[in-house]
C-alpha positions as CSV (number, residue, x, y, z in Angstrom):
1,M,-18.2,116.3,147.5
2,N,-20.3,114.7,150.2
3,R,-18.3,111.6,150.2
4,N,-15.0,113.6,150.2
5,R,-16.5,115.3,153.6
6,T,-17.5,112.0,155.0
7,A,-14.0,110.6,154.2
8,G,-12.3,113.5,156.1
9,K,-14.5,113.1,159.4
10,K,-13.5,109.2,159.3
11,Q,-9.9,110.1,159.1
12,E,-10.2,113.0,161.6
13,A,-11.9,110.8,164.1
14,I,-9.1,107.8,163.8
15,F,-6.3,110.6,164.1
16,S,-8.3,111.8,167.0
17,T,-8.6,108.4,168.8
18,G,-4.9,107.8,168.0
19,R,-3.9,110.8,169.7
20,R,-6.0,109.9,172.8
21,L,-4.4,106.6,173.1
22,V,-1.0,107.8,172.7
23,R,-2.0,110.6,175.6
24,A,-3.6,107.7,177.6
25,T,-0.3,105.3,177.3
26,R,1.9,108.1,178.2
27,N,0.0,109.0,181.1
28,A,0.0,105.4,182.2
29,L,3.8,104.9,182.0
30,R,4.4,108.4,183.6
31,A,2.1,106.9,186.9
32,V,3.9,103.5,186.7
33,G,7.1,105.4,186.8
34,L,6.0,107.6,189.6
35,L,4.7,104.6,191.4
36,L,8.2,102.7,190.9
37,A,10.0,105.8,192.1
38,G,7.8,106.2,195.1
39,T,8.6,102.5,196.2
40,L,12.1,102.8,195.6
41,A,12.1,106.1,197.8
42,A,10.3,104.6,200.4
43,E,12.6,101.4,200.4
44,A,15.7,103.9,200.5
45,Q,14.2,105.8,203.4
46,D,13.8,102.5,205.4
47,L,17.6,101.4,204.6
48,A,18.6,104.7,205.8
49,D,16.6,104.6,209.0
50,A,17.5,101.2,210.0
51,P,20.3,100.3,212.4
52,P,23.5,99.1,210.8
53,A,23.8,95.2,211.2
54,P,25.9,94.3,214.2
55,V,29.6,93.1,213.9
56,R,29.9,90.2,216.1
57,F,33.0,88.9,217.8
58,C,32.4,85.1,218.3
59,L,34.4,82.0,219.3
60,D,34.0,78.9,216.9
61,A,30.7,80.3,215.4
62,P,29.0,78.7,212.6
63,A,30.6,80.0,209.2
64,N,29.3,80.5,205.9
65,P,31.0,78.3,203.3
66,A,31.6,81.3,201.1
67,L,33.4,82.7,203.9
68,Q,35.7,79.5,205.0
69,R,38.1,80.3,202.6
70,F,38.9,83.4,204.9
71,Q,39.1,81.2,208.1
72,R,42.2,79.6,209.4
73,A,42.1,75.9,209.2
74,P,42.0,74.4,212.9
75,E,45.1,73.7,214.8
76,T,46.3,70.2,214.8
77,A,46.4,68.7,218.1
78,R,49.8,69.1,220.1
79,P,51.7,66.4,221.6
80,V,51.9,65.9,225.2
81,Y,55.7,66.0,225.6
82,R,58.4,67.6,223.8
83,M,61.6,65.5,223.5
84,N,65.1,66.7,222.2
85,Y,66.5,63.4,221.8
86,W,70.0,64.9,221.2
87,V,69.9,66.7,224.9
88,S,68.2,64.1,226.7
89,G,70.4,61.3,225.1
90,T,73.5,63.0,225.8
91,F,72.6,64.0,229.3
92,S,71.4,60.2,230.3
93,A,74.5,59.1,228.8
94,L,76.7,61.2,231.0
95,A,74.6,60.9,233.9
96,T,75.0,56.9,233.4
97,A,78.5,56.7,233.0
98,G,79.1,59.3,236.2
99,N,77.0,56.9,238.2
100,V,79.2,54.0,236.9
101,F,82.0,55.7,238.1
102,A,80.3,56.8,241.6
103,I,79.5,52.9,242.4
104,P,83.2,51.8,243.1
105,H,85.0,54.9,243.3
106,I,82.5,56.7,245.9
107,L,80.1,54.5,247.4
108,H,82.2,51.6,247.9
109,A,85.5,53.4,248.3
110,K,85.1,54.8,252.0
111,P,87.1,53.6,254.7
112,E,85.9,51.1,257.2
113,L,84.5,52.3,260.6
114,T,87.4,52.2,263.2
115,D,86.8,50.5,266.5
116,A,86.3,53.8,268.4
117,E,83.7,55.1,265.9
118,L,82.1,51.6,266.7
119,A,82.5,51.8,270.3
120,A,81.2,55.4,270.3
121,L,77.8,54.6,268.6
122,N,75.0,55.5,271.1
123,P,71.5,54.4,270.5
124,Q,70.2,56.7,273.1
125,A,71.7,59.6,271.1
126,V,69.4,58.8,267.9
127,N,66.4,60.8,267.6
128,G,63.0,59.1,268.8
129,I,61.9,58.3,265.1
130,D,65.1,56.8,263.6
131,R,65.5,55.0,266.8
132,W,62.8,52.7,265.7
133,A,65.3,51.3,263.3
134,L,67.2,50.1,266.0
135,R,64.5,48.2,267.9
136,Q,64.3,45.4,264.9
137,D,65.1,41.5,264.9
138,P,68.6,41.5,263.5
139,S,68.1,37.9,262.8
140,K,65.7,38.7,260.1
141,R,67.9,41.0,258.3
142,E,68.9,38.8,255.4
143,A,65.4,37.9,254.4
144,F,64.2,41.6,254.2
145,Y,67.6,42.5,252.6
146,K,67.1,40.1,249.6
147,A,63.2,41.2,249.4
148,S,64.1,45.0,249.0
149,D,66.5,44.2,246.3
150,V,64.2,42.2,244.5
151,M,61.3,45.0,244.9
152,L,63.6,47.5,243.3
153,P,63.8,46.2,239.8
154,A,60.2,45.3,240.0
155,L,59.0,49.2,240.9
156,M,61.3,50.1,237.7
157,L,59.8,47.9,235.2
158,A,56.2,48.9,236.5
159,G,57.1,52.5,236.1
160,G,58.2,52.3,232.6
161,A,54.9,49.9,231.9
162,V,52.9,53.2,231.7
163,V,53.4,53.0,227.8
164,L,51.1,50.1,227.6
165,D,48.2,52.7,228.2
166,G,46.1,53.3,225.2
167,R,46.8,56.8,224.9
168,V,50.7,56.5,226.1
169,K,51.7,53.9,223.7
170,K,51.7,56.2,220.4
171,D,54.4,58.0,222.3
172,W,56.0,55.0,223.6
173,G,59.9,55.7,222.3
174,K,59.6,59.3,223.7
175,V,58.3,58.3,227.2
176,L,60.7,55.5,227.6
177,V,63.8,57.9,226.7
178,M,62.2,60.3,229.4
179,Y,61.9,57.5,231.7
180,Y,65.4,56.7,231.7
181,E,66.7,60.4,231.8
182,M,64.5,60.7,234.9
183,Q,66.0,57.5,236.6
184,A,69.3,58.8,235.6
185,V,68.5,62.1,237.5
186,A,67.5,60.4,240.6
187,F,70.5,58.3,240.6
188,T,72.9,61.3,239.9
189,L,71.1,62.8,243.1
190,Y,71.9,60.2,245.1
191,N,75.4,59.7,244.2
192,F,76.8,63.3,243.8
193,S,74.1,65.9,245.4
194,F,74.9,67.2,248.7
195,F,72.2,65.2,250.4
196,G,73.8,61.7,249.2
197,P,76.7,59.6,250.3
198,A,79.4,61.5,248.5
199,F,79.0,64.2,251.0
200,Q,77.2,62.3,254.2
201,N,78.8,59.5,256.1
202,K,75.9,58.7,258.2
203,I,76.3,55.3,259.8
204,R,73.5,52.6,259.0
205,P,71.7,51.0,261.7
206,V,73.4,47.6,261.2
207,A,76.4,48.9,262.6
208,Y,74.8,49.5,265.9
209,Y,74.0,45.8,266.7
210,D,76.4,43.4,268.5
211,Y,74.6,40.6,266.9
212,F,76.6,41.1,263.5
213,P,80.1,40.2,263.3
214,M,82.8,43.2,263.2
215,S,83.7,42.4,259.6
216,L,80.0,43.2,258.6
217,R,79.7,46.3,261.2
218,R,83.0,48.0,260.2
219,G,82.5,47.9,256.4
220,G,82.7,51.2,254.4
221,N,79.4,50.8,252.9
222,Q,77.9,51.2,256.5
223,R,78.7,55.0,256.0
224,N,76.0,55.3,253.4
225,S,72.8,55.5,255.2
226,F,71.6,58.7,254.2
227,F,69.6,58.8,252.1
228,S,67.8,55.8,250.7
229,G,68.5,55.2,247.1
230,H,66.3,52.1,246.8
231,V,63.4,54.4,247.9
232,A,64.3,57.4,245.9
233,Q,64.3,55.3,242.8
234,S,61.0,53.3,243.8
235,T,59.4,56.6,244.5
236,A,60.5,58.2,241.3
237,A,59.2,55.1,239.1
238,T,55.7,55.3,240.6
239,F,55.3,58.9,240.8
240,F,56.4,59.1,237.0
241,M,53.6,56.7,235.9
242,V,51.2,58.8,237.8
243,K,52.3,62.2,236.2
244,V,52.5,60.8,232.6
245,Y,49.0,58.9,233.0
246,S,47.2,62.1,234.4
247,D,48.9,64.3,231.6
248,Y,47.4,61.9,229.0
249,H,44.2,61.6,230.8
250,P,43.3,65.1,232.0
251,E,39.8,64.1,232.3
252,I,40.7,62.4,235.6
253,G,40.8,66.1,237.4
254,S,41.8,66.1,241.1
255,K,41.2,62.1,241.0
256,K,44.9,62.2,240.2
257,Y,45.9,62.9,243.7
258,L,44.3,59.5,244.9
259,L,46.6,57.8,242.2
260,Y,49.4,59.7,243.6
261,G,48.5,58.3,247.4
262,L,48.3,55.0,245.7
263,A,51.5,55.4,244.1
264,S,53.0,56.2,247.7
265,V,52.3,52.7,249.0
266,P,55.0,50.6,247.0
267,P,58.0,53.2,247.7
268,L,56.6,53.0,251.4
269,V,56.9,49.4,251.5
270,Q,60.3,49.2,250.1
271,G,61.2,51.8,252.7
272,Y,60.0,49.4,255.3
273,L,62.0,46.4,254.1
274,R,64.8,48.8,254.0
275,M,64.5,49.6,257.4
276,K,63.8,46.0,258.4
277,A,67.3,45.1,256.8
278,L,68.9,47.5,258.9
279,A,70.1,49.5,256.0
280,H,68.4,52.9,256.6
281,F,67.0,54.8,259.4
282,P,63.3,56.3,258.8
283,S,64.6,59.7,258.1
284,D,66.8,58.3,255.3
285,I,63.8,56.6,253.9
286,L,61.4,59.7,254.2
287,T,64.1,62.0,252.5
288,G,64.5,59.5,249.7
289,F,60.9,59.4,249.2
290,A,60.6,63.3,248.9
291,L,63.5,63.5,246.6
292,G,62.2,60.5,244.5
293,A,59.0,62.3,244.1
294,V,60.3,65.5,243.2
295,C,62.2,63.4,240.4
296,G,59.2,61.5,238.9
297,I,57.2,64.7,238.8
298,A,59.5,67.5,237.5
299,V,61.3,65.5,234.6
300,P,57.9,64.9,232.8
301,A,56.7,68.6,233.7
302,L,59.9,69.9,232.1
303,H,58.9,67.9,229.0
304,R,55.4,69.1,228.7
305,Y,54.2,70.9,226.1
306,H,52.7,74.4,226.7
307,D,51.1,76.5,224.0
308,R,50.1,80.0,223.9
309,S,48.4,81.0,220.6
310,V,46.2,83.6,219.1
311,Q,44.2,82.9,216.1
312,A,41.6,85.0,214.1
313,G,39.3,84.5,211.1
314,V,36.2,85.6,209.3
315,T,32.9,84.3,210.5
316,Y,29.1,84.3,209.6
317,L,26.0,83.6,211.6
318,P,23.3,82.5,209.4
319,S,20.5,83.2,212.1
320,T,21.1,86.8,211.8
321,G,22.7,87.2,208.3
322,S,25.8,89.2,209.9
323,A,29.5,88.9,209.5
324,G,32.0,88.9,212.0
325,I,35.6,88.3,213.0
326,R,36.7,85.4,215.2
327,L,39.1,85.8,217.8
328,S,40.3,83.1,219.9
329,W,43.5,83.0,222.9
330,T,44.6,79.8,224.2
331,P,47.0,80.9,227.2
332,G,49.3,77.8,228.4
333,R,47.0,75.4,226.9
334,K,47.4,72.0,228.2
335,R,46.2,69.2,225.8
336,E,42.8,68.2,227.0
337,S,41.8,65.3,224.4
338,S,45.4,63.7,224.2
339,G,44.8,60.2,223.0
340,R,41.3,61.0,221.0
């Protein structure tokens, strides 16, 4: 019997120890659960109290590679000039045909000066600036005349040589078409505008000089003094060169005005030769210079490519870990890296 009681007590001790281990384990698990619950609650409270991450609007901010698929691809560089070859080609062809017609039918078709008109020519009635053309050495007229005729095609070729520039040469065909179009505009203004010999009959300085035979002074071509076509086309060529070069090299900034100043020298030399050749008065030369400059600048400007664009995309700032929206607007952008 004692043996049975001893076995019962041992069994009871084992069960009691097991129950205590179960209670201890349960209490430990409950404590761990409470600890985890408290930690999560604290973190939740911290998140609730924290301010929201800012949404940033930025321009060209570094983007997270994971978000790059939402971004628009960078826009490819725009050309400097746009060209509709059908429009420019048709206009140039029609202008050329009109100018070819004008040479024999307008410029060389004027009636000869009459004896009465020659007798009425009075140098004292000419304004002080233009009177300078009436104080030249008539014996040197022929040499200056030939020099001016040689200089004109040389300057016109020089104007087209702008396509040899490193940035321009990739668009050489477009620029040459535009150059021909510009010269066609300049010559058309000379032949058909109100300022040209189609409407003006100003008599050339050579007619004022008794040094020359009457056959030369009386010629109908002597009615074509206003304005100087040689100077107009020379100026158009040199100003075109500077305009195109400046458009392909915007980094030169205000230095382009120095280039325009240098581009004025050859046409003014041409004007000096034409005056020494007794073909034009100074006012004829200055008018031709102004109209040529307008043509040389305006025609490329009309072909200039201007782009207005709005771009949007998603971006990401790694430094702060915040996402944002990228919005960019380019108003009338002028190409900044034309040849790069």
